[in-house]
N, C-alpha and C positions, 0 to 999 in steps of 0.2 A: 741254454737251448741250442746255441750255435755249435756247441761242442758235442751235440748228439745228432744222430742221423734223423732226417725227416720221417723215416718209416716208423720211428718210435712213437710219433704222434698220429700215425695212420694216414699220412699224407701221400698222395700219388705223385710225388716228385722225387727225383734222384739226388738233388743237392739243394742247399739253401741259397737264396739270394735275399737281398734286403727287403724286397717287397713281400716275399713269402714269410720271412721272419716277422715283419710288422703285422701281417694279417694273423699269423698264428699267435702272437702275443696278445692280440685283441680277442681272438676266438677263445683263448685259454683263460681269459678274465684276469690276466696278470696286469694289464694296463687298460685304461679306458680308450686311449688312442695314442698312436705313435707313428711318425712318418718314416718312410724308408731312409731318408737322409739322416735322421737321428740315429736309426739303427746302424747305419754305415759309420757314423762318427764314433759311436760307442764301441763297435767292433774293432775299428782301426786303433782306438785307444788301448785295446787289449791285444793288439797284433793278431787279430783273428780275421781270416779271409775264407770262410767256409764255401765260397763259390769256386775256389781254386781246387784243382784235383791233381795229385801227383800219382801217376801209375807206377806200381811196383809189382814184382813177380816173386811169389814164394818159391824158393829154389827147390828143385826136385833132387838135386845133388848136394850133399852137405859140403860146406866150404871148409874142408879139412885138409889133412896132409895129402890125401889121394888127389883131391881137386887141385891143390897147389902144384903137385908134381906134374899133372897133366898140362896145366897152364904153362909151367916152366918149360916143358918139353917143346910145346908149340912155339913159344917165344924164342927158344934156343935156335930153332931152325931159321928164324928171321935175323938173328944177331950174330951168330957164330960164323967164323970163316968156313967156307965149304971147300971140300976137296975137288980136284979137277974132274972127278968122276961123278960128282953130286949135282943135283938140282932140287930146288924147292918151289913147288907151284901150289897155288890156292885155287880150288875148283868149287863152283857152285852153279846154280841155275837161277836166272831171273825169269819168272814165270808170268804167263798171261799178259803178254805185251800186245796191246791193241792198236791197230792203225788209226782208228777214230777219224775218218775223213770228215772235215767240217762242212757245215751247210753253206758257208760263205768263205771266201779267201781270207787268209791271215794278212793283216795290214802292218807294214813295217812302221817303225817308230818315226815320229815327226817332232820338230821343235815343240816342246811343251806337251807332247802326247806319247804314251808308251806304246809298245807293240800291242795291237788289238787282235784278240782271238775270238772267233765266233763260239759262243757257249754251246750251241747245239751241234751234235755230231751223229754219225751213223755207225752202226755196228758192222764190223767187217772181219770177224774172226779174231784169232789170237795166235801168237807165236811164243815159243819158249827159247830163251837164249842160254846155251851152255857156254861157260867161259872159264878160262884158266889164266891166272895172273902169275907171271914169273917174278918171284920176289927179289931177284938180283938184277934183272934187266928192266923190269917194269913192263915188258912186252905182254900183250894179251892175245890169246888164241880163242876164237869164238866160233860157234856153230848154232844155227837156228833149226828148230824142229817143230812140227805141228803138235807133237805129243811129248810127254815127259815120262818115259818108262825106262826099264833097264835096257831095253833094246836100243833106244836112242842114246842113253848114257854110254853104253859100250861102243857105239859108233863114234862118239866123241873121244873115248879113250883110245880107239884105234887111230884117230886123227892125231892125238898127242904122241902116240907111239911112233908114228911116221915123222912127226915134227922134231922130236928130240934125237940127237945123234946117238948111234950105238955106243959111242965111247962113254956116254953117261950111263953108268951101271947101277946107280941108286937115285931114283927120282922120288922124292918125298912129296906126297900129295896130301895137303890139308883139306879136309872135306867134312861136311857136317853129318849128323846122324840120321839123315833121311833114309827111309827103308830101302829106297831104290839103290842107294850107295852100298847097302849091305846085303843085297839080294844074292841068291844062289848063283845066278848067271854072272854077276860081277865078281863074286868070289872065285868062280871057275876061270874067269878071264885073268884075274890076278895070279892064279897059279901058273898059267901059261906065260905070263909076262912078269917074272919075279922082280924085275928092276923097279917096278912101280910098287911103292909101299904106302898104304893109306894110314893117315893119322887123324883121329877123330877128337876134336875139342870136346870139353864137357858140354852137356846140353845147355841151351840158353846162353851160350858164349859166342854168338855170331861175330862179335867184335874181334875175335881172334883170327877170323878168316879175312885175309887182306883183299880178296876179290870183292868183299862187301864194300870196302872203301871205294873201289873202282866202280861198282854198281851205282853208288851214290853220285859219282861224277857223271856217269852215263845218264842217270835220271835227270840231273840238273841241266845238262847241256843238250840233250836230245829228246828226252821223253817227258818232260814236264808238261808240255802242251802238244801231244802228238797230233799230226795232221798228215796222214799218208793215205793215198787212194786205195791201197789194198795191201795184202800181206806181202806180196812180192816186193813192193816198194819199201815197206817197213824193213824187211829182211836185208835189202840192199843198203838201206840207210844205216843199219846196225853194222854191217860189214865195212862200210865206208868210214864210219866213226872209229871202228877198231883200227883200220888202216891209218887213219890220221893220227890216232893216239900213238900208234907204234912209231910214227915218224919222230915224235918228240918224247918217247917213253922215258920215264924215270921211275926208279923203285921208290916205294914209300919208306921214309926214314924212321924206322922203329929203333929206339934207343933203350938201353937197359934202365936208364933213369925213368923214362916215361912209363915203361912197363911196370916198374916197381910201384909207381904212384897208383896205377890202375889196380894192381893187385891189392894194394893197401885198402882200397875201397871195399873189397870183399872181406876185409877183416880176417885175413889169412893168419895162420899161426906165426907168432913172432919169430924173427930170425930167418924167414924165407925171403929170398930175393930172386929177381928174374935171372935166368941163366944167360 
């Protein structure tokens, strides 16, 4: 029973727990009575934990030679030496960032007490952060916008165009497959700015975009418990965080060995190694 889904028994539950299994065993007439603790002991004896869930994603792109080549190309940008005229940046958006002003002030930590954050907060709109991570210096360039359209994305690209010196004639941009990044307006911009070359990882491979690693740091250090009075203060806090990050910026150390291990999890064709 534990190796079958509850829906097979017509139950309105998504997954088993010991109590529901005990009840169903009795209702099915398999036993006259059994306790949840007994069910738990029996299950653990068979190494069964049906209350645990592991999420997985059925791949839309086959894990074949084409997939491996695309992964290798992106990883190569992170590990190979770059020419003096090259740069590699990772670009993405962190969307719907809310100020969430709290109903009471946040209290700092005290001996024996953690930082205390008021659970209740107010709605005060949302911002979208456009960010680019320089894979060789670790420097981040960011821009906040109230909306996330091709117009705002092109404004960010214009900012990057000013930021990078004209001597850089090949700027490789790792960016995901969002429709905004492939819009007609963006394609027209790229034709006028040929030194920018977009590289799209396979779908559902967000781990290949290094700016996602930086987003996780931003989330942990600034946005885990947001408490800003309004959008303006949130936007300023984001820019201040970026400025502080850039003071101590270091690139992420991707090695061919670690990349090969990750690729092996995809069960790629034998003989393929990270470039």
